[in-house]
ROBAVO-903763 format. One record per residue: residue in three letters; x, z, y of N, C-alpha, C, O in turn. Coordinates in steps of 0.1 Angstrom, whole numbers, padded with zeros to 4 digits, always signed. Example, Ala and Ser with C-alpha at 12.3 -4.5 7.8 and 13.67 -1.06 7.14 Angstrom:
2
ALA+0132+0078-0057+0123+0078-0045+0132+0078-0033+0142+0085-0033SER+0128+0071-0022+0137+0071-0011+0129+0079+0000+0134+0080+0011
//
This chain:
51
MET+1417+0827+1603+1422+0814+1600+1414+0802+1597+1405+0803+1589TYR+1417+0790+1603+1404+0783+1600+1406+0771+1588+1417+0767+1584THR+1395+0766+1584+1398+0756+1574+1387+0745+1575+1377+0747+1583GLY+1388+0732+1566+1375+0723+1564+1366+0730+1555+1368+0740+1549PHE+1353+0721+1557+1344+0726+1551+1334+0714+1548+1328+0709+1558ILE+1332+0708+1538+1324+0694+1532+1311+0701+1531+1310+0713+1529ALA+1302+0692+1532+1290+0692+1520+1280+0683+1520+1273+0680+1530ALA+1279+0679+1508+1274+0666+1510+1263+0662+1493+1267+0662+1481GLY+1253+0661+1498+1241+0656+1488+1223+0660+1488+1216+0662+1498ALA+1219+0661+1476+1205+0666+1481+1205+0681+1489+1210+0692+1485GLY+1197+0677+1503+1191+0688+1506+1201+0692+1522+1198+0700+1531ILE+1215+0683+1522+1223+0682+1533+1220+0673+1543+1221+0661+1539VAL+1218+0673+1551+1219+0667+1569+1230+0659+1567+1241+0665+1568LYS+1229+0643+1565+1240+0633+1563+1246+0630+1582+1240+0625+1592GLY+1256+0633+1580+1262+0632+1592+1264+0643+1599+1270+0641+1610GLY+1259+0655+1597+1262+0662+1606+1275+0668+1609+1287+0666+1606HIS+1270+0680+1619+1283+0687+1621+1279+0704+1625+1270+0710+1630ILE+1291+0708+1621+1289+0723+1625+1303+0726+1632+1314+0720+1632THR+1297+0739+1642+1315+0737+1644+1321+0755+1641+1333+0759+1644GLU+1312+0761+1636+1313+0774+1627+1309+0776+1621+1297+0773+1621PHE+1315+0782+1607+1316+0780+1593+1324+0791+1587+1334+0788+1580TYR+1321+0803+1587+1322+0818+1580+1324+0816+1560+1316+0810+1553GLU+1332+0821+1557+1334+0824+1541+1321+0831+1541+1317+0825+1531SER+1314+0838+1544+1302+0846+1541+1289+0837+1541+1279+0839+1535ASP+1291+0829+1548+1279+0821+1554+1280+0809+1538+1272+0800+1536ILE+1287+0812+1530+1280+0804+1521+1276+0804+1510+1272+0795+1504SER+1276+0819+1506+1265+0825+1502+1252+0822+1501+1246+0819+1491SER+1243+0825+1518+1231+0818+1525+1228+0805+1521+1217+0803+1517LEU+1239+0794+1522+1233+0781+1523+1235+0775+1506+1232+0764+1503VAL+1242+0786+1494+1238+0781+1485+1227+0785+1480+1219+0777+1475TYR+1225+0799+1481+1207+0805+1480+1195+0795+1487+1186+0790+1481ALA+1197+0794+1500+1188+0778+1503+1188+0768+1492+1178+0765+1487LEU+1198+0765+1489+1197+0751+1487+1187+0748+1473+1178+0740+1471LEU+1194+0763+1463+1190+0767+1452+1172+0771+1455+1164+0767+1447GLY+1168+0780+1469+1153+0780+1469+1152+0795+1466+1141+0801+1463ILE+1166+0804+1466+1163+0813+1463+1163+0826+1474+1171+0828+1482ASP+1153+0832+1472+1150+0843+1492+1157+0855+1488+1151+0864+1483PHE+1171+0856+1490+1179+0864+1492+1190+0867+1505+1200+0860+1507LYS+1186+0879+1512+1193+0880+1522+1206+0886+1525+1204+0898+1528THR+1220+0882+1526+1230+0886+1529+1236+0896+1539+1237+0893+1551ARG+1239+0902+1536+1242+0914+1548+1249+0909+1555+1245+0910+1567ASP+1259+0902+1553+1268+0891+1563+1268+0881+1567+1270+0879+1579GLY+1266+0870+1559+1261+0857+1560+1247+0854+1567+1237+0861+1568LYS+1250+0839+1571+1238+0836+1580+1241+0821+1577+1252+0816+1575LEU+1225+0814+1577+1222+0805+1573+1223+0795+1589+1219+0799+1600ILE+1230+0782+1586+1237+0778+1598+1227+0766+1599+1225+0757+1590PRO+1219+0767+1611+1211+0761+1613+1215+0749+1617+1224+0748+1625GLY+1207+0735+1611+1206+0717+1610+1218+0711+1603+1224+0700+1602ILE+1220+0727+1595+1229+0718+1580+1220+0716+1569+1221+0709+1559LEU+1209+0723+1573+1199+0720+1560+1189+0711+1563+1186+0711+1575GLN+1179+0697+1552+1167+0687+1557+1156+0691+1555+1146+0684+1558
//
């Protein structure tokens, strides 16, 4: 299943584009934005999405 994902605000690269993003990657992004060092088993932080 494919869907869209939009992120905006402090810490997010303006005008960035990612080609593939899984639901399990959302937690990695949220933890990084909050400054929490937590390694998820399945998710990964997509390079180039954070400033």
